[in-house]
C-alpha positions as CSV (number, residue, x, y, z in Angstrom):
1,M,4.4,-8.3,12.3
2,P,6.9,-8.3,15.2
3,S,5.8,-6.4,18.2
4,E,8.2,-3.8,19.7
5,K,9.2,-4.2,23.3
6,T,9.2,-1.1,25.3
7,A,11.3,-0.6,28.4
8,P,9.2,-0.5,31.6
9,T,8.8,2.9,33.0
10,E,9.9,3.4,36.5
11,T,9.1,6.2,38.7
12,M,11.6,7.4,41.3
13,T,10.4,8.8,44.5
14,A,12.4,10.5,47.2
15,P,13.3,8.1,50.1
16,K,11.1,8.4,53.1
17,K,12.6,10.1,56.1
18,A,12.9,8.0,59.2
19,E,10.6,8.7,62.0
20,G,11.8,9.1,65.5
21,L,15.4,9.9,66.2
22,P,17.5,11.7,63.6
23,I,20.1,9.5,62.0
24,T,22.9,11.2,63.9
25,E,21.3,10.6,67.3
26,W,20.5,6.9,66.4
27,W,24.1,6.3,65.3
28,K,25.8,7.6,68.5
29,P,25.4,4.5,70.6
30,Q,26.5,2.4,67.6
31,T,29.7,4.4,67.2
32,A,30.5,4.1,70.9
33,A,29.9,0.3,70.7
34,L,32.2,0.0,67.6
35,Q,34.9,2.0,69.4
36,A,34.7,-0.2,72.4
37,L,34.8,-3.4,70.3
38,C,37.8,-2.1,68.3
39,G,39.6,-1.3,71.5
40,E,38.9,-4.8,72.9
41,A,40.0,-6.4,69.6
42,L,43.3,-4.5,69.7
43,T,43.9,-5.6,73.3
44,L,43.2,-9.2,72.4
45,T,45.4,-9.0,69.3
46,E,48.3,-7.7,71.3
47,A,48.0,-10.6,73.8
48,R,47.8,-13.2,71.0
49,L,50.8,-11.8,69.2
50,R,52.8,-11.9,72.5
51,K,51.8,-15.5,73.1
52,Q,52.8,-16.5,69.5
53,A,56.2,-14.9,70.1
54,D,56.5,-16.9,73.3
55,L,55.6,-20.0,71.4
56,L,58.3,-19.4,68.8
57,H,60.8,-18.8,71.7
58,A,59.8,-22.0,73.3
59,L,60.0,-23.9,70.1
60,A,63.5,-22.6,69.5
61,G,64.5,-24.0,72.9
62,A,63.0,-27.4,72.3
63,K,65.5,-30.2,72.7
64,D,63.8,-32.7,70.3
65,F,60.6,-33.4,68.3
66,T,58.7,-34.7,71.3
67,D,59.5,-31.5,73.3
68,A,58.4,-29.4,70.4
69,L,55.2,-31.3,70.0
70,K,54.4,-30.8,73.7
71,V,55.0,-27.1,73.4
72,Q,52.7,-26.8,70.3
73,T,50.0,-29.0,71.9
74,S,50.0,-26.8,75.0
75,F,49.9,-23.7,72.9
76,V,46.9,-24.9,70.8
77,Q,45.0,-25.9,74.0
78,E,45.6,-22.6,75.6
79,F,44.7,-20.8,72.3
80,W,41.2,-22.4,72.2
81,A,40.6,-21.7,75.8
82,D,41.7,-18.1,75.4
83,A,39.6,-17.7,72.2
84,T,36.4,-18.8,73.9
85,R,37.0,-16.5,76.8
86,D,38.1,-13.6,74.7
87,A,35.1,-13.9,72.3
88,T,32.8,-13.9,75.3
89,R,34.5,-10.8,76.7
90,A,34.4,-9.0,73.3
91,F,30.7,-9.6,72.9
92,S,30.0,-8.6,76.4
93,T,31.9,-5.3,75.8
94,L,29.8,-4.8,72.6
95,R,26.6,-5.4,74.4
96,R,27.5,-3.0,77.3
97,A,28.7,-0.3,75.0
98,S,25.6,-0.5,72.8
99,G,23.3,-0.2,75.8
100,A,21.9,-3.7,75.3
101,E,23.1,-4.7,78.8
102,A,22.2,-2.6,81.8
C-alpha cells in the first residue's frame, strides 16, 4: 500500500525587532556615505570622460601609426595610474563619510 506524502508544516513567526538603534537611525550614516561615494564617482567619471575626449583629439592629430601608438600607450599608462589613485581616493571618501575613519 503506497504511503501518502504530506507537505511539511511550517510555522511563520513575526521577524524579531532589532535591538539598539531604530533602523532609520542606523541607516543615516550609510546614506551619507553613499551620497559621498556617488559624488566622488561622478567627479571621477567626468575627469575620465574628459581624458578620453583628449585622447580622441590627440589620435586625430597623429601623423602616423607610430605616433598614434605612442599616444595610446601614454593614455593607458596614465589611465592605470589614475585608476589606482582614484580608487584609493573613493574608498577614503567612503570610510570618512561612514565614520570608519576619524
